[in-house]
PAKOL-808084 format. One record per atom (N, C-alpha, C): z, y, x. Coordinates in nm, 3 decimals, padded with zeros to 5 digits. Last residue first. Layout:
// residues N
<node <Z; Y; X>>
...
END
This chain:
// residues 52
<node <-00.168; -00.042; 01.712>>
<node <-00.256; 00.154; 01.692>>
<node <-00.140; 00.172; 01.650>>
<node <-00.251; -00.317; 01.897>>
<node <-00.177; -00.232; 01.853>>
<node <-00.193; -00.072; 01.813>>
<node <-00.456; -00.583; 01.844>>
<node <-00.476; -00.452; 01.924>>
<node <-00.343; -00.325; 01.808>>
<node <-00.544; -00.839; 01.719>>
<node <-00.397; -00.778; 01.816>>
<node <-00.382; -00.711; 01.833>>
<node <-00.743; -00.834; 01.538>>
<node <-00.810; -00.886; 01.687>>
<node <-00.644; -00.873; 01.777>>
<node <-00.696; -00.734; 01.301>>
<node <-00.687; -00.882; 01.352>>
<node <-00.731; -00.896; 01.439>>
<node <-00.669; -00.460; 01.442>>
<node <-00.539; -00.536; 01.378>>
<node <-00.596; -00.661; 01.379>>
<node <-00.956; -00.444; 01.445>>
<node <-00.837; -00.403; 01.574>>
<node <-00.734; -00.475; 01.532>>
<node <-01.078; -00.457; 01.182>>
<node <-01.112; -00.583; 01.281>>
<node <-00.972; -00.551; 01.388>>
<node <-00.929; -00.228; 01.074>>
<node <-00.897; -00.360; 00.985>>
<node <-00.932; -00.457; 01.119>>
<node <-01.051; -00.033; 01.200>>
<node <-00.879; -00.067; 01.199>>
<node <-00.882; -00.155; 01.135>>
<node <-01.317; -00.067; 01.124>>
<node <-01.245; -00.091; 01.247>>
<node <-01.140; -00.114; 01.259>>
<node <-01.317; 00.001; 00.819>>
<node <-01.339; -00.151; 00.894>>
<node <-01.310; -00.163; 01.037>>
<node <-01.234; 00.269; 00.844>>
<node <-01.118; 00.193; 00.770>>
<node <-01.176; -00.003; 00.827>>
<node <-01.430; 00.378; 01.003>>
<node <-01.283; 00.373; 01.025>>
<node <-01.232; 00.255; 00.973>>
<node <-01.651; 00.308; 00.780>>
<node <-01.658; 00.277; 00.960>>
<node <-01.506; 00.268; 00.984>>
<node <-01.565; 00.471; 00.581>>
<node <-01.622; 00.324; 00.585>>
<node <-01.573; 00.245; 00.740>>
<node <-01.596; 00.735; 00.687>>
<node <-01.447; 00.674; 00.661>>
<node <-01.449; 00.494; 00.610>>
<node <-01.852; 00.726; 00.751>>
<node <-01.748; 00.721; 00.909>>
<node <-01.663; 00.673; 00.838>>
<node <-02.042; 00.744; 00.501>>
<node <-02.020; 00.617; 00.589>>
<node <-01.895; 00.622; 00.721>>
<node <-01.857; 00.957; 00.386>>
<node <-01.866; 00.816; 00.317>>
<node <-01.871; 00.716; 00.448>>
<node <-01.999; 01.129; 00.531>>
<node <-01.853; 01.131; 00.502>>
<node <-01.801; 00.969; 00.472>>
<node <-02.242; 01.112; 00.520>>
<node <-02.210; 01.082; 00.651>>
<node <-02.053; 01.078; 00.619>>
<node <-02.353; 00.889; 00.208>>
<node <-02.337; 01.035; 00.315>>
<node <-02.231; 01.029; 00.431>>
<node <-02.592; 00.599; 00.213>>
<node <-02.409; 00.679; 00.189>>
<node <-02.441; 00.825; 00.282>>
<node <-02.871; 00.579; 00.242>>
<node <-02.779; 00.504; 00.168>>
<node <-02.624; 00.568; 00.119>>
<node <-03.022; 00.672; 00.418>>
<node <-03.008; 00.769; 00.277>>
<node <-02.892; 00.655; 00.187>>
<node <-03.064; 00.602; 00.670>>
<node <-03.141; 00.565; 00.574>>
<node <-03.121; 00.602; 00.441>>
<node <-02.863; 00.725; 00.786>>
<node <-03.013; 00.763; 00.848>>
<node <-03.104; 00.695; 00.733>>
<node <-02.645; 00.637; 00.728>>
<node <-02.682; 00.773; 00.665>>
<node <-02.863; 00.786; 00.729>>
<node <-02.661; 00.373; 00.813>>
<node <-02.619; 00.395; 00.648>>
<node <-02.683; 00.520; 00.612>>
<node <-02.694; 00.394; 01.032>>
<node <-02.775; 00.343; 01.019>>
<node <-02.738; 00.357; 00.834>>
<node <-02.427; 00.502; 01.118>>
<node <-02.544; 00.593; 01.155>>
<node <-02.692; 00.529; 01.069>>
<node <-02.242; 00.293; 01.051>>
<node <-02.227; 00.407; 00.983>>
<node <-02.390; 00.490; 00.970>>
<node <-02.350; 00.088; 01.285>>
<node <-02.382; 00.061; 01.115>>
<node <-02.350; 00.214; 01.034>>
<node <-02.229; 00.242; 01.467>>
<node <-02.419; 00.176; 01.486>>
<node <-02.425; 00.169; 01.337>>
<node <-01.999; 00.194; 01.438>>
<node <-02.068; 00.323; 01.446>>
<node <-02.171; 00.333; 01.448>>
<node <-01.942; -00.080; 01.448>>
<node <-01.942; 00.010; 01.297>>
<node <-01.964; 00.133; 01.297>>
<node <-02.019; -00.111; 01.704>>
<node <-02.051; -00.174; 01.620>>
<node <-02.053; -00.103; 01.466>>
<node <-01.792; 00.038; 01.843>>
<node <-01.932; 00.071; 01.852>>
<node <-02.040; 00.024; 01.735>>
<node <-01.570; -00.124; 01.781>>
<node <-01.576; 00.034; 01.731>>
<node <-01.769; 00.054; 01.711>>
<node <-01.643; -00.346; 01.848>>
<node <-01.582; -00.337; 01.711>>
<node <-01.670; -00.212; 01.684>>
<node <-01.548; -00.317; 02.180>>
<node <-01.734; -00.343; 02.078>>
<node <-01.772; -00.317; 01.923>>
<node <-01.413; -00.156; 02.303>>
<node <-01.369; -00.165; 02.142>>
<node <-01.506; -00.205; 02.136>>
<node <-01.516; -00.075; 02.571>>
<node <-01.362; -00.123; 02.572>>
<node <-01.326; -00.205; 02.427>>
<node <-01.780; -00.176; 02.717>>
<node <-01.707; -00.114; 02.596>>
<node <-01.577; -00.203; 02.596>>
<node <-01.881; -00.137; 02.997>>
<node <-01.868; -00.247; 02.949>>
<node <-01.784; -00.171; 02.832>>
<node <-02.115; -00.100; 03.260>>
<node <-02.026; -00.056; 03.172>>
<node <-02.018; -00.113; 03.080>>
<node <-02.147; -00.147; 03.613>>
<node <-02.179; -00.192; 03.477>>
<node <-02.065; -00.141; 03.391>>
<node <-02.285; 00.038; 03.855>>
<node <-02.153; 00.027; 03.799>>
<node <-02.226; -00.012; 03.674>>
<node <-02.366; 00.068; 04.206>>
<node <-02.407; 00.037; 04.080>>
<node <-02.293; 00.001; 04.002>>
<node <-02.361; 00.268; 04.471>>
<node <-02.288; 00.199; 04.388>>
<node <-02.372; 00.166; 04.292>>
END
């Protein structure tokens, strides 16, 4: 059987990718990048109507 994986929360994946890019490029520290990603993700999920 073949399975297709679908991300449940694509907003989270996008924010994590951005955070990793910021860390790899040296623009932010890991702590700062992931704090920013967490804040952005929570805001996006709330806008989308997810209950947290």
